[in-house]
Phi, psi and omega in degrees: 000318180300318180296324178296317178296325178293329180277347186301314179302320179294319178299316179295324179295321180294318178298315181298319180295322180294330182269354181288137176305152188300327184295331183284352181274353180284110184251025178294140175296151181273343175223148184216199182284165179284325191310319181301336180276354183255215182080212181289131179295138181214145175208133167216156184228135177232139170287137184240302180251153174251139179067176174078190184208180165073089183266149159221155174214135175220161174248121179293168184295336178272001180094359174291136178265132179247112175264097185269143195206147163064233189218069351228129178230162179218141168245142186247146170236127180257003184236032175082004180109008177290317181223159183230140180280185179287160179293137179242134178279130175271310180182159183281131178149209188240135185303126182259357183065186173070018179308133190228130175265125174277107185284353177279326182227359177087354178295151176239132183247131176243145185246125188230140175239150186299325180202188177302127188289165000294139183199170176300139186245152176213147174248140176236154177221154178235134177251011180229040175064032173094006180286319179226155185224149176217157179296143178248123178282110186220152177245137180242125182266145178288168177279186183294345176266007180068028178254129175282137182285151169261152182278314194293141349231077190267168178292162180304157177270181183216167167256127177291138187249342192233153173077194187289344178257015178305134183099347179291136171269134181214140177215152177289148178215189186202166171235128188270351183059031175104324179191161177270076181233146183308323181295339181263349185305320181295349178259346181296149170204156175262166177200205177215148172254138180218149182227134177252009179232034175076016175104004179284321175230143183233131172260163181241132184291174169295151179301145169301138189284047174204135177275163180079014182261156179189156177060077187254173179225158174207160178208144175270137178268170188293341178264007177093351174291154179249124175269132184235131185223128189224150168292150177218109184263359173211143175214149178296164183303133179099341177264162186247109179276003183263358173242167182280158178238142184217165178201176181229156176236138177251005181234036176074023177092021178270318178228164188233143182219171181057040180293133179197169174277142175257091191298333186282335186260120179286148174255073180080191181303139185275009176268359183214153176275355192288334176079188182199139176304140183235162176257151179208140175205147167262130180297146183280063183244121184295127174079004180236142180254068177269110183244133178246143180231142176225145178192174174284144184237063188233153175290328179202142180087146180276083178210190182056058178298129187224148176243137176247150179238136174241143181241011180225035175072028175098002179286317179227157183225083191280348183217146177218160177210138178290129178263315188215120180290324186277209184306128179206100184252238180302144182212156176223145186223143178216164181256143176295160183257136176302145176079006179235177179290350177268356184304133176084001184245159178234141183234131171243124174255118189220161176281121180180150175072032179078022180173231178235154175227156175240122173264133181237125184204177177236174182293327178303321179294320179295320184294342175277008182276202184264139174286138183264344186084001180256084182090180183237149173285125188288153180293332184294348174293338181263358183286000000 
């Protein structure tokens, strides 16, 4: 009898594992070594969706790539991006951006709005790596100005991995001031939504410290700080709305500091102040702050899609490389996961070619690009 009692904890653990949803069995590390991103330089591009607009891209915990599109559908790749499955419906509505993988349990959350915001909002979630979706009952709290955030059309969200806020879900969001009209632009601002209970309730951060902003990106650095980078379609006299604006957070994305213009990074075509949604990701490399940014790098027109690399958490961007000469408008970018078929790869899902395309490449390919004069490529890349 005594031996049976001693075996009981082991028996209960086995039962619990058997009853756990399949997504929780994925035990791949969320960060790994640098080497898989190096080696032989590679780039390939595939058309994925036809027609429509509004991309997001994330990698599920099992390594499946989700190219989320339009309002709202997703195509999945289970082989690292070699092939893509049929379109899957997430939910009826308008693409809200900010698709977020919960790295604690494998769930994926998608944000949908009824139409171009401000509009009725809904959250959907998948517990099988994006194969099926269901509505998620969630509550969203307003910011300190009593304004509820809009979803559209920000970069994907992330799970914080480091420090006292590890496990927090966070995604960029915005406030439209009633409508997306030129007269309202001076009141617009971006912010972030975050959840500490797996997506059931969401709080809203303090506003990003600049008006006229919208469609932002964010990434967590290795020390737990959050890097925030945003489009800006209006700026007060003397400021430049044609380059990106950025700041950092030391409290898990609640408040923002060290706000400044990022002169090296363009905010869309330089013939207009209107800007363009951009992609951003930190590579899943342990202890290194390699952050990549993508946008069009053109004097006029949304084309010449280009990726920039930073090795100091967004302070400097010493190298860039052209991805696509032709049409390249809204874009989203993510890093492959260690231990899966996506390891060592980077993915950009962008508007181009009469629909959407996915570019797949590695850091070695980026490093063969052009030096920008903004900082130096570190020696540790060659170690």
